[in-house]
Backbone as CSV, one residue per row, in Angstrom:
resi,resn,N_x,N_y,N_z,CA_x,CA_y,CA_z,C_x,C_y,C_z
1,MET,3.583,-7.595,10.362,2.591,-6.457,10.145,1.281,-6.776,10.750
2,THR,0.836,-5.920,11.320,-0.452,-6.431,12.080,-1.522,-6.227,11.000
3,ARG,-2.782,-6.990,11.325,-3.982,-6.979,10.459,-4.481,-5.837,9.950
4,TRP,-4.452,-4.731,10.629,-5.177,-3.506,10.190,-4.301,-2.819,9.283
5,ARG,-2.883,-2.612,9.610,-2.051,-1.936,8.741,-2.111,-2.522,7.489
6,PHE,-1.887,-3.815,7.504,-1.885,-4.494,6.001,-3.186,-4.437,5.213
7,LEU,-4.491,-4.503,5.822,-5.690,-4.546,5.269,-5.793,-3.071,4.746
8,SER,-5.376,-1.852,5.384,-5.463,-0.729,4.738,-4.664,-0.394,3.549
9,ALA,-3.289,-1.106,3.699,-2.329,-0.972,2.520,-2.856,-1.687,1.438
10,LEU,-3.562,-2.871,1.541,-3.876,-3.846,0.625,-5.060,-3.136,-0.187
11,LEU,-6.069,-2.544,0.406,-7.170,-1.816,-0.193,-6.842,-0.579,-1.017
12,LEU,-5.819,0.016,-0.261,-5.451,1.286,-0.980,-4.619,1.035,-2.526
13,PHE,-3.864,-0.062,-2.392,-3.118,-0.292,-3.550,-3.689,-1.439,-4.610
14,CYS,-4.977,-1.762,-4.185,-5.872,-2.766,-5.184,-6.976,-2.222,-5.719
15,PRO,-7.070,-1.169,-6.587,-7.994,-0.659,-6.942,-8.955,-1.503,-7.939
16,GLN,-8.204,-2.717,-8.480,-9.349,-3.386,-9.084,-10.492,-4.335,-8.382
17,PHE,-10.398,-4.140,-7.163,-11.560,-4.769,-6.272,-12.547,-3.810,-6.245
18,CYS,-12.503,-2.779,-6.650,-13.607,-1.733,-6.711,-14.635,-1.870,-7.902
19,PHE,-14.119,-2.715,-8.676,-14.915,-2.873,-9.968,-15.434,-4.427,-10.225
20,ALA,-15.746,-5.153,-8.691,-16.027,-6.516,-8.943,-17.400,-6.771,-9.239
21,GLN,-17.671,-7.782,-10.002,-19.033,-8.077,-10.584,-19.906,-8.827,-9.612
22,HIS,-21.041,-9.322,-9.859,-21.740,-10.266,-9.083,-21.004,-11.300,-9.072
23,PRO,-21.015,-12.201,-7.870,-20.250,-13.545,-7.905,-20.754,-14.632,-8.779
24,ALA,-20.098,-15.394,-9.327,-20.472,-16.553,-10.148,-21.072,-17.555,-9.202
25,LYS,-22.218,-18.338,-9.687,-22.790,-19.299,-9.012,-22.098,-20.362,-8.269
26,ASN,-21.203,-20.404,-8.732,-20.251,-21.945,-8.127,-19.135,-21.202,-7.364
27,SER,-19.025,-20.087,-7.234,-18.004,-19.504,-6.670,-18.210,-19.538,-4.880
28,GLU,-16.910,-19.409,-4.257,-16.970,-19.529,-2.735,-17.690,-18.393,-2.228
29,ALA,-17.802,-17.219,-2.886,-18.525,-16.167,-2.298,-19.956,-16.368,-2.529
30,ALA,-20.474,-16.979,-3.587,-21.840,-17.321,-3.762,-22.316,-18.409,-2.516
31,PHE,-21.352,-19.371,-2.631,-21.767,-20.712,-1.649,-21.915,-20.171,-0.206
32,VAL,-21.338,-19.094,0.214,-21.472,-18.480,1.668,-22.682,-17.530,1.643
33,GLY,-23.309,-17.100,0.658,-24.315,-16.342,0.556,-24.317,-14.998,0.268
34,LEU,-22.878,-14.484,-0.286,-22.449,-13.377,-0.384,-23.282,-12.622,-2.008
35,ARG,-23.952,-11.398,-1.960,-24.422,-11.086,-3.048,-23.841,-9.654,-3.325
36,GLY,-23.990,-9.510,-4.705,-23.528,-7.966,-5.098,-21.999,-8.131,-5.263
37,PRO,-21.403,-6.870,-5.544,-20.254,-6.543,-5.520,-19.270,-7.307,-4.346
38,VAL,-18.459,-7.993,-4.432,-17.821,-8.738,-3.255,-16.303,-8.300,-3.449
39,TYR,-15.572,-7.803,-2.483,-14.053,-7.297,-2.452,-13.232,-8.405,-1.585
40,SER,-13.517,-7.926,-0.290,-12.871,-8.839,0.691,-13.966,-8.906,1.814
41,VAL,-13.467,-9.962,2.543,-14.695,-10.164,3.685,-13.593,-10.457,5.096
42,LEU,-13.980,-9.548,6.130,-13.113,-9.813,7.187,-14.104,-10.620,8.462
43,THR,-13.773,-11.830,8.894,-14.827,-12.704,9.673,-13.860,-12.728,11.186
44,GLU,-14.675,-12.223,12.304,-14.119,-12.272,13.532,-14.864,-13.613,14.377
45,THR,-13.819,-14.302,14.960,-14.418,-15.583,15.747,-14.497,-14.982,17.329
46,PHE,-15.507,-15.551,17.877,-15.735,-15.278,19.215,-15.965,-16.457,20.118
47,ASP,-15.418,-16.749,21.243,-15.581,-17.835,22.136,-16.713,-17.462,23.275
48,HIS,-17.582,-18.435,23.440,-18.355,-18.471,24.663,-18.359,-19.651,25.688
49,ARG,-17.127,-20.102,25.608,-17.182,-21.316,26.701,-16.855,-20.640,28.157
50,GLU,-16.298,-19.686,28.176,-15.813,-19.343,29.591,-16.897,-18.433,30.187
51,SER,-17.392,-17.701,29.602,-18.358,-16.631,30.156,-19.404,-16.268,28.852
52,PRO,-20.787,-15.640,29.288,-21.471,-15.154,28.619,-21.105,-13.993,27.748
53,GLN,-20.152,-13.389,28.030,-19.401,-12.444,27.235,-18.540,-12.843,26.291
54,THR,-18.694,-12.425,25.001,-17.646,-12.876,23.707,-16.197,-12.512,24.223
55,THR,-15.296,-13.552,23.648,-14.056,-13.336,23.808,-13.235,-13.573,22.534
56,PRO,-12.770,-12.631,21.834,-12.248,-12.775,20.629,-11.061,-13.770,20.493
57,THR,-11.146,-14.674,19.654,-10.211,-15.873,19.300,-9.365,-15.677,18.015
58,GLY,-9.686,-14.667,17.433,-8.891,-14.400,16.314,-9.664,-13.980,15.002
59,SER,-9.033,-13.688,13.907,-9.889,-13.253,12.605,-9.217,-13.688,11.470
60,THR,-10.281,-13.690,10.108,-9.661,-14.172,8.915,-10.004,-13.067,7.727
61,LEU,-9.081,-12.940,7.002,-9.457,-11.935,5.914,-9.348,-12.831,4.603
62,VAL,-10.473,-12.696,3.853,-10.543,-13.367,2.533,-10.572,-12.383,1.195
63,ILE,-9.827,-12.730,0.116,-10.003,-11.827,-0.953,-10.500,-12.579,-2.134
64,TYR,-11.420,-12.100,-2.870,-11.907,-12.742,-4.049,-11.428,-12.352,-5.247
65,ASP,-11.592,-12.621,-6.500,-11.503,-12.122,-7.684,-12.697,-11.542,-8.058
66,PRO,-12.881,-10.632,-9.402,-14.275,-10.206,-9.516,-15.576,-11.238,-9.767
67,GLU,-15.171,-12.450,-10.065,-16.200,-13.429,-10.095,-16.632,-14.006,-8.768
68,GLY,-15.793,-13.727,-7.479,-16.400,-14.287,-6.418,-15.527,-15.385,-6.047
69,TYR,-14.496,-15.848,-6.771,-13.553,-16.974,-6.243,-12.499,-16.604,-5.457
70,LEU,-12.255,-17.444,-4.485,-11.312,-17.089,-3.562,-9.730,-17.081,-4.199
71,LEU,-8.987,-16.280,-3.711,-7.753,-16.020,-4.220,-6.826,-16.066,-2.943
72,GLU,-7.069,-15.394,-1.976,-5.957,-15.358,-0.694,-6.708,-15.429,0.376
73,GLN,-6.156,-15.808,1.569,-6.912,-15.724,2.855,-5.635,-15.688,4.147
74,TYR,-6.065,-14.693,4.710,-4.945,-14.172,5.793,-5.666,-14.532,7.180
75,ARG,-5.144,-15.262,8.288,-5.544,-15.475,9.399,-4.803,-14.859,10.759
76,TYR,-5.457,-14.264,11.353,-4.948,-13.229,12.273,-4.936,-13.719,13.755
77,GLU,-4.072,-13.658,14.662,-4.382,-14.040,16.240,-5.221,-12.733,16.798
78,PRO,-5.778,-13.104,18.120,-6.536,-12.002,18.510,-6.013,-10.698,18.887
79,ASP,-4.557,-10.578,18.796,-3.895,-9.292,18.828,-3.638,-8.691,17.661
80,GLY,-4.117,-9.165,16.526,-3.997,-8.631,15.228,-2.636,-9.083,14.310
81,SER,-1.741,-10.015,14.884,-0.536,-10.429,14.507,-1.021,-11.403,13.285
82,LEU,-0.340,-11.477,12.280,-0.708,-12.363,11.144,-0.035,-13.912,11.512
83,ARG,-0.956,-14.914,11.517,-0.916,-16.292,11.712,-0.390,-17.050,10.593
84,SER,-1.289,-16.826,9.376,-0.932,-17.685,8.172,-1.572,-16.984,7.005
85,HIS,-0.905,-17.208,5.738,-1.278,-16.799,4.630,-1.441,-18.136,3.576
86,ILE,-2.755,-18.022,2.830,-2.951,-19.083,1.838,-3.294,-18.463,0.665
87,LYS,-2.568,-19.082,-0.525,-2.810,-18.431,-1.811,-3.144,-19.464,-2.513
88,TYR,-4.282,-19.041,-3.582,-4.923,-20.338,-4.195,-4.520,-19.782,-5.791
89,THR,-3.965,-20.863,-6.602,-3.715,-20.840,-7.770,-4.812,-21.348,-8.752
90,ARG,-5.883,-20.737,-9.413,-6.922,-21.259,-9.944,-7.210,-20.913,-11.549
91,LYS,-8.552,-21.560,-12.012,-9.033,-21.183,-13.022,-10.489,-21.245,-12.932
92,GLY,-10.851,-20.118,-12.591,-12.314,-20.359,-12.261,-12.762,-21.183,-10.919
93,TRP,-13.734,-22.183,-10.968,-13.825,-22.795,-9.837,-12.728,-24.036,-9.424
94,GLN,-11.930,-24.182,-10.669,-10.984,-25.147,-10.191,-9.807,-24.595,-9.574
95,VAL,-9.385,-25.342,-8.410,-8.099,-24.930,-7.693,-7.127,-25.762,-8.127
96,TYR,-5.789,-25.299,-8.534,-4.880,-26.522,-9.131,-3.807,-26.201,-8.069
97,ARG,-3.593,-25.297,-7.161,-2.267,-25.116,-6.279,-2.727,-24.275,-4.908
98,THR,-2.506,-24.709,-3.824,-2.733,-24.265,-2.363,-1.671,-24.324,-1.828
99,GLU,-1.129,-22.905,-1.453,0.089,-22.653,-0.790,-0.229,-22.189,0.636
100,THR,0.351,-22.717,1.544,0.158,-22.268,2.941,1.440,-21.674,3.555
101,THR,1.717,-20.581,3.862,2.718,-19.986,4.928,2.473,-19.650,6.162
102,SER,2.776,-20.152,7.306,2.475,-19.899,8.366,3.536,-19.845,9.490
103,VAL,3.350,-19.063,10.582,4.434,-19.153,11.631,4.234,-20.494,12.478
104,VAL,3.549,-21.363,12.039,3.443,-22.562,12.682,3.912,-23.616,11.732
105,ALA,5.208,-24.091,12.029,5.807,-24.800,10.947,5.052,-26.022,10.205
106,SER,4.259,-26.665,11.254,3.554,-27.963,10.782,2.407,-27.575,9.587
107,GLU,2.321,-26.242,9.661,1.029,-25.684,8.903,1.754,-25.334,7.294
108,ASN,2.779,-25.228,7.243,3.329,-24.892,6.075,3.307,-25.995,4.826
109,GLY,2.962,-25.642,3.723,2.915,-26.634,2.638,2.341,-26.349,1.392
110,THR,2.282,-27.261,0.451,1.696,-27.078,-0.932,0.754,-28.299,-1.138
111,PHE,-0.495,-27.931,-1.562,-1.496,-29.027,-2.079,-1.544,-28.806,-3.546
112,VAL,-1.560,-29.826,-4.629,-1.664,-29.589,-5.884,-2.781,-30.578,-6.291
113,GLN,-3.790,-30.141,-7.291,-5.091,-31.029,-7.651,-4.888,-30.795,-9.103
114,SER,-5.147,-32.171,-9.750,-5.334,-32.499,-11.139,-6.766,-32.765,-11.581
115,PHE,-7.331,-32.178,-12.683,-8.555,-32.611,-12.980,-8.668,-33.394,-14.563
116,ASN,-10.040,-34.346,-14.811,-9.971,-34.582,-16.116,-11.042,-33.687,-16.748
117,SER,-11.402,-34.121,-18.078,-12.158,-33.273,-18.987,-13.832,-32.949,-18.304
118,ASP,-14.008,-33.990,-17.353,-15.508,-33.560,-16.870,-15.372,-32.661,-15.426
119,GLY,-14.012,-32.238,-15.196,-13.872,-31.346,-13.981,-13.783,-32.013,-12.639
120,HIS,-13.643,-33.433,-12.719,-13.389,-33.914,-11.310,-12.163,-33.961,-11.011
121,VAL,-11.770,-34.197,-9.970,-10.561,-34.016,-9.264,-9.736,-35.674,-9.446
122,THR,-9.108,-35.687,-10.114,-8.826,-37.199,-10.390,-7.435,-37.378,-9.541
123,GLY,-6.858,-36.564,-9.065,-5.195,-36.825,-8.087,-4.923,-35.430,-7.403
124,THR,-4.282,-35.809,-6.221,-3.726,-34.878,-5.644,-2.113,-35.200,-5.080
125,GLU,-1.478,-34.056,-4.741,-0.287,-34.424,-4.284,-0.155,-33.554,-2.963
126,THR,0.569,-33.704,-1.984,0.889,-32.826,-0.709,2.089,-32.634,-0.411
127,TYR,2.736,-31.710,-0.462,4.131,-31.332,-0.180,4.227,-30.492,1.162
128,ASP,5.444,-30.910,1.902,5.730,-30.340,3.190,6.275,-28.786,2.836
129,GLY,6.552,-27.982,3.933,6.998,-26.654,3.922,8.719,-26.647,3.000
130,GLY,9.228,-27.694,3.042,10.506,-27.874,2.327,10.612,-28.112,1.005
131,GLY,9.171,-28.607,0.607,9.186,-29.017,-0.966,9.070,-30.500,-1.082
132,SER,9.258,-31.263,0.155,9.079,-32.819,-0.198,7.829,-33.477,-0.327
133,LEU,7.611,-34.172,-0.967,6.412,-34.812,-1.199,5.922,-35.906,-0.055
134,ILE,4.709,-35.606,0.399,4.240,-36.167,1.616,3.409,-37.440,1.157
135,SER,2.425,-36.966,0.278,1.626,-38.340,0.062,0.812,-37.900,-1.662
136,LYS,0.302,-38.887,-2.217,-0.257,-38.905,-3.297,-1.659,-39.290,-3.244
137,THR,-2.581,-39.029,-4.121,-4.143,-39.585,-3.844,-4.280,-39.848,-5.476
138,THR,-5.218,-40.889,-5.707,-5.748,-40.863,-7.054,-7.331,-41.143,-6.675
139,ASN,-8.052,-40.494,-7.583,-9.698,-40.612,-7.332,-10.147,-41.316,-8.457
140,ASP,-11.405,-42.231,-8.096,-12.063,-42.925,-9.103,-13.769,-42.522,-9.012
141,PHE,-14.410,-42.232,-10.052,-15.782,-41.869,-9.844,-16.532,-42.872,-10.849
142,SER,-16.511,-44.093,-10.592,-16.877,-45.083,-11.341,-18.358,-45.289,-11.312
143,SER,-19.162,-45.053,-10.108,-20.566,-45.084,-9.893,-20.991,-43.649,-9.996
144,ARG,-21.611,-43.398,-10.938,-22.252,-42.122,-11.084,-23.998,-42.415,-11.865
145,GLY,-24.475,-41.076,-12.007,-25.690,-41.316,-12.445,-26.778,-40.675,-11.880
146,ASP,-28.151,-41.123,-12.188,-29.160,-40.417,-11.013,-29.311,-40.632,-9.935
147,GLY,-28.791,-41.741,-9.304,-28.628,-42.043,-7.963,-27.418,-41.752,-7.144
148,PRO,-27.336,-42.040,-6.003,-26.187,-41.589,-5.273,-24.632,-41.917,-5.925
149,THR,-23.861,-40.783,-5.629,-22.444,-40.851,-6.178,-21.557,-41.589,-5.318
150,VAL,-20.977,-42.519,-5.912,-19.894,-43.147,-5.075,-18.507,-42.937,-5.741
151,SER,-17.674,-42.445,-4.907,-16.281,-42.181,-5.247,-15.386,-42.713,-4.222
152,THR,-13.882,-43.315,-4.945,-13.191,-44.005,-4.308,-11.691,-43.029,-4.182
153,SER,-11.160,-42.903,-3.208,-9.889,-42.045,-3.179,-9.008,-43.169,-2.549
154,ARG,-7.558,-43.467,-3.144,-6.758,-43.954,-2.642,-5.442,-43.257,-2.442
155,GLU,-5.054,-43.289,-1.119,-3.702,-42.570,-0.739,-2.486,-43.403,-0.549
156,VAL,-1.459,-42.968,-1.051,-0.080,-43.423,-0.850,0.953,-42.571,-0.117
157,LYS,1.248,-42.901,0.913,2.107,-41.721,1.703,3.804,-42.255,1.480
158,MET,4.741,-41.479,1.500,5.905,-41.836,1.225,6.586,-42.494,2.132
159,ASP,5.890,-42.757,3.327,6.617,-43.699,4.084,6.100,-45.178,3.742
160,GLY,5.293,-45.480,2.585,4.628,-46.645,2.086,3.225,-46.985,2.494
161,THR,2.815,-46.405,3.526,1.579,-46.718,3.997,0.316,-46.321,3.050
162,GLN,-0.523,-46.934,2.966,-1.665,-46.738,1.920,-2.882,-46.848,2.692
163,SER,-4.073,-46.139,2.255,-5.490,-46.023,2.775,-6.406,-45.932,1.603
164,THR,-7.625,-46.462,1.739,-8.638,-46.048,0.863,-9.838,-45.534,1.465
165,THR,-10.316,-44.581,0.738,-11.540,-43.840,1.271,-12.691,-43.976,0.185
166,LYS,-13.891,-44.400,0.553,-15.060,-44.326,-0.254,-16.157,-43.333,0.208
167,THR,-16.547,-42.697,-0.574,-17.377,-41.521,-0.280,-19.093,-41.911,-1.025
168,LEU,-19.875,-41.853,-0.269,-21.048,-42.043,-0.852,-22.234,-40.725,-0.650
169,GLU,-22.612,-40.100,-1.772,-23.173,-38.753,-1.594,-24.307,-38.862,-2.063
170,GLY,-25.648,-38.838,-1.593,-26.946,-38.891,-1.849,-27.298,-37.357,-2.291
171,GLY,-28.445,-37.378,-3.101,-28.980,-36.002,-3.609,-29.651,-35.501,-2.455
172,ILE,-30.311,-34.104,-2.712,-31.110,-33.417,-1.731,-32.728,-33.891,-1.863
173,ASP,-33.072,-33.866,-0.642,-34.486,-34.468,-0.696,-35.287,-33.185,-0.816
174,PRO,-36.099,-33.484,-1.835,-37.014,-32.343,-2.098,-37.996,-31.903,-1.113
175,ALA,-38.164,-32.905,-0.256,-39.219,-32.632,0.884,-38.824,-31.845,2.238
176,THR,-37.388,-32.065,2.502,-36.693,-31.798,3.621,-35.464,-30.853,3.215
177,TRP,-35.194,-30.742,2.012,-33.931,-29.895,1.623,-32.637,-30.747,2.402
178,LEU,-32.734,-31.518,2.959,-31.404,-32.391,3.357,-30.877,-33.287,2.497
179,SER,-29.247,-33.221,2.638,-28.620,-34.265,1.881,-27.720,-34.705,2.960
180,ARG,-27.395,-35.936,2.619,-26.227,-36.715,3.537,-24.911,-37.240,2.694
181,GLN,-23.896,-37.236,3.131,-22.594,-37.647,2.710,-21.792,-38.535,3.784
182,THR,-21.716,-39.706,3.406,-20.788,-40.978,4.201,-19.601,-41.285,3.740
183,THR,-18.631,-41.514,4.497,-17.500,-41.799,4.125,-16.900,-43.359,4.990
184,THR,-16.337,-44.092,4.332,-15.538,-44.933,4.899,-14.226,-45.171,4.634
185,LYS,-13.296,-45.625,5.534,-11.916,-45.691,5.502,-11.270,-47.018,5.531
186,ASP,-10.756,-47.590,4.665,-10.344,-48.800,4.635,-11.147,-49.983,5.067
187,GLY,-12.573,-49.703,4.733,-13.775,-50.494,4.995,-14.507,-50.291,6.260
188,LYS,-14.030,-49.202,7.001,-14.449,-48.990,8.275,-15.300,-47.613,8.199
189,PRO,-16.422,-47.385,9.033,-17.071,-46.112,8.861,-16.238,-45.080,9.333
190,HIS,-16.475,-43.771,8.880,-15.320,-42.996,9.146,-16.172,-41.541,9.363
191,THR,-16.863,-41.118,8.513,-17.672,-39.833,8.658,-19.068,-39.833,8.329
192,ASP,-19.855,-38.824,9.039,-21.254,-39.083,8.634,-21.542,-37.257,8.472
193,TRP,-22.078,-36.852,7.351,-22.001,-35.430,7.025,-23.618,-35.077,6.665
194,LEU,-24.459,-34.380,7.575,-25.603,-33.789,7.171,-26.013,-32.556,7.003
195,ILE,-26.286,-32.311,5.746,-26.481,-30.649,5.216,-27.887,-30.258,5.251
196,GLN,-28.146,-29.121,5.881,-29.603,-28.498,5.521,-29.587,-27.525,4.707
197,ARG,-30.250,-27.247,3.710,-30.519,-26.076,3.058,-31.802,-25.457,2.884
198,ASP,-31.693,-24.092,2.683,-33.163,-23.472,2.108,-33.808,-23.738,0.998
199,THR,-34.833,-23.136,0.727,-35.566,-23.370,-0.487,-34.542,-22.976,-1.609
200,THR,-33.459,-22.135,-1.456,-32.961,-21.719,-2.677,-31.632,-22.648,-3.116
201,GLY,-31.516,-23.732,-2.071,-30.331,-24.676,-2.108,-29.167,-24.185,-1.442
202,LYS,-29.212,-22.954,-0.604,-28.037,-22.479,0.090,-27.964,-23.087,1.502
203,PRO,-26.871,-23.899,1.950,-26.721,-24.480,3.067,-26.679,-23.260,4.273
204,VAL,-27.699,-23.879,5.064,-27.969,-22.912,6.384,-27.594,-23.666,7.730
205,ALA,-27.218,-24.932,7.650,-26.833,-25.658,8.935,-26.144,-26.985,8.273
206,ASP,-25.220,-27.449,9.246,-24.696,-28.789,8.777,-24.139,-29.512,10.146
207,ALA,-23.976,-30.636,10.219,-23.413,-31.433,11.139,-22.459,-32.496,10.654
208,LEU,-21.131,-32.465,11.005,-20.136,-33.487,10.476,-19.814,-34.322,11.634
209,ARG,-19.993,-35.715,11.822,-19.475,-36.363,12.997,-18.524,-37.619,12.524
210,PHE,-17.655,-37.689,13.220,-16.587,-38.634,13.103,-16.804,-40.019,13.903
211,VAL,-16.490,-41.270,13.377,-16.560,-42.314,14.296,-16.135,-42.709,15.487
212,GLY,-15.158,-41.497,15.856,-14.582,-41.660,17.077,-15.458,-40.836,18.233
213,GLY,-16.345,-40.068,17.738,-17.245,-39.367,18.497,-16.743,-37.628,18.494
214,SER,-15.957,-37.299,17.621,-15.800,-35.868,17.437,-16.856,-35.443,16.409
215,PHE,-16.816,-34.059,16.496,-17.976,-33.849,15.696,-17.846,-32.054,15.448
216,ASN,-18.427,-31.419,14.439,-18.272,-30.071,14.198,-19.680,-29.797,13.533
217,GLU,-20.626,-28.780,13.985,-21.823,-28.558,13.894,-21.712,-26.933,13.720
218,ARG,-22.527,-26.413,12.562,-22.601,-24.922,12.333,-23.980,-24.748,11.752
219,ALA,-24.600,-23.480,12.328,-25.868,-22.918,11.752,-25.640,-21.555,11.472
220,VAL,-26.304,-21.047,10.312,-26.246,-19.523,10.156,-27.702,-18.822,10.541
221,GLN,-27.238,-18.002,11.400,-28.347,-17.111,12.155,-28.975,-16.063,11.148
222,PRO,-30.116,-15.496,11.334,-30.908,-14.544,10.763,-30.197,-13.416,10.155
223,ASP,-29.245,-12.761,11.243,-28.431,-11.811,10.767,-26.944,-11.890,10.477
224,GLY,-26.789,-13.326,9.872,-25.376,-13.619,9.205,-24.719,-14.116,10.068
225,THR,-24.622,-14.054,11.612,-23.665,-14.691,12.445,-23.670,-16.347,12.309
226,ILE,-22.391,-16.827,12.208,-22.409,-18.267,12.215,-22.053,-18.815,13.337
227,VAL,-22.979,-19.754,14.016,-22.614,-20.264,15.315,-22.086,-21.603,15.046
228,GLU,-20.824,-22.220,15.847,-20.473,-23.243,15.677,-20.199,-23.943,17.018
229,TRP,-20.298,-25.506,16.857,-19.908,-26.320,18.074,-19.093,-27.349,17.508
230,ASN,-18.069,-27.554,18.259,-17.171,-28.814,17.904,-16.320,-29.282,19.075
231,THR,-15.960,-30.257,19.068,-15.222,-31.143,20.235,-13.913,-30.329,20.635
232,ASN,-13.249,-29.498,19.708,-12.221,-28.880,20.041,-12.453,-27.529,20.754
233,THR,-13.262,-26.607,20.330,-13.383,-25.553,20.662,-14.642,-24.972,21.402
234,GLY,-15.503,-26.148,21.516,-16.914,-25.701,22.033,-17.743,-24.988,21.504
235,HIS,-18.440,-23.949,21.814,-19.324,-22.891,21.575,-18.634,-21.649,20.752
236,GLN,-18.872,-21.453,19.871,-18.176,-20.161,19.193,-19.254,-19.490,18.145
237,GLN,-18.836,-18.087,17.933,-19.670,-17.334,16.907,-18.694,-16.845,16.053
238,ARG,-18.973,-16.866,14.848,-18.199,-15.945,14.149,-19.113,-14.709,13.293
239,ARG,-18.784,-13.790,13.442,-19.198,-12.403,12.839,-18.627,-12.074,11.512
240,THR,-19.189,-11.713,10.617,-18.799,-11.353,9.321,-18.903,-9.799,8.909
241,HIS,-17.892,-9.040,8.278,-18.031,-7.944,8.127,-17.721,-7.677,6.336
242,ILE,-18.555,-7.071,5.551,-18.473,-7.287,4.235,-18.677,-5.545,3.827
243,LYS,-17.412,-4.822,3.599,-17.737,-3.519,3.165,-16.858,-3.048,2.013
244,PRO,-17.311,-1.997,1.149,-16.503,-1.667,-0.016,-15.130,-1.099,0.428
245,PRO,-14.305,-1.248,-0.412,-12.760,-0.665,0.042,-12.884,0.718,0.719
246,THR,-13.542,1.505,-0.106,-13.514,3.001,0.554,-14.102,3.188,1.943
247,GLN,-14.928,2.566,2.230,-15.648,2.279,3.572,-14.817,1.736,4.533
248,VAL,-14.098,0.687,4.106,-12.930,-0.023,5.149,-12.133,0.767,5.444
249,ILE,-11.462,1.540,4.470,-10.210,2.474,4.738,-10.587,3.681,5.618
250,ALA,-11.863,4.079,5.290,-12.130,5.299,6.347,-12.504,4.711,7.472
251,PHE,-12.862,3.414,7.624,-13.005,2.873,9.060,-11.607,2.642,9.924
252,LEU,-10.888,2.218,9.302,-9.510,2.027,9.804,-8.776,3.034,9.927
253,ARG,-8.922,4.369,9.456,-8.303,5.386,9.960,-8.677,5.770,11.391
């Protein structure tokens, strides 16, 4: 089923999206800056590496619940054909289960999370498309308080290999609105993530760099366009369209 035909059918038979409330402050919709009633968001990606003219590279349709929490995600190829579908089983901001179905066999699988009474993720399990367990992780949040947060994640794969990742996360600098998160894997530097926020606390730019030299950088333009640079795709732009269902249906006709 192509993207446009599916989207039209979805919005016609899901009237509950017409009564969405304002997104909860800790929801995905609020995190990316969406305000007011949010139903679904279509994001188109464009590549600028080959020429100054934009070349479409695909699109993503995300569907939220009335509080702005992400429920489903559909990814499409440039020709509109469906590439993958991701379904989230959750309670509010806590995601217990993520199921991915894709035309690419290696992308199929299920990711399960467990939480403690404080709402922290204490463990995860990853399964392949056939339902076989691939790996398990356990998380420890021993160093918390007013200072930087230190967490430890221990992963055990079914082939017997193990690894330990430690994450150090500092607070937001009130003078610059910058925050930083660094990780080590098995005692060696792994990632360095710098996040820039505006005065409301909303992220407007970030840079994630890996020890091997690869990177991903992102910045939100005043018109809402997201510009990305990374080692795999070079320079890309993502354009987001947000419309009430009735307007989207009229547009699709």
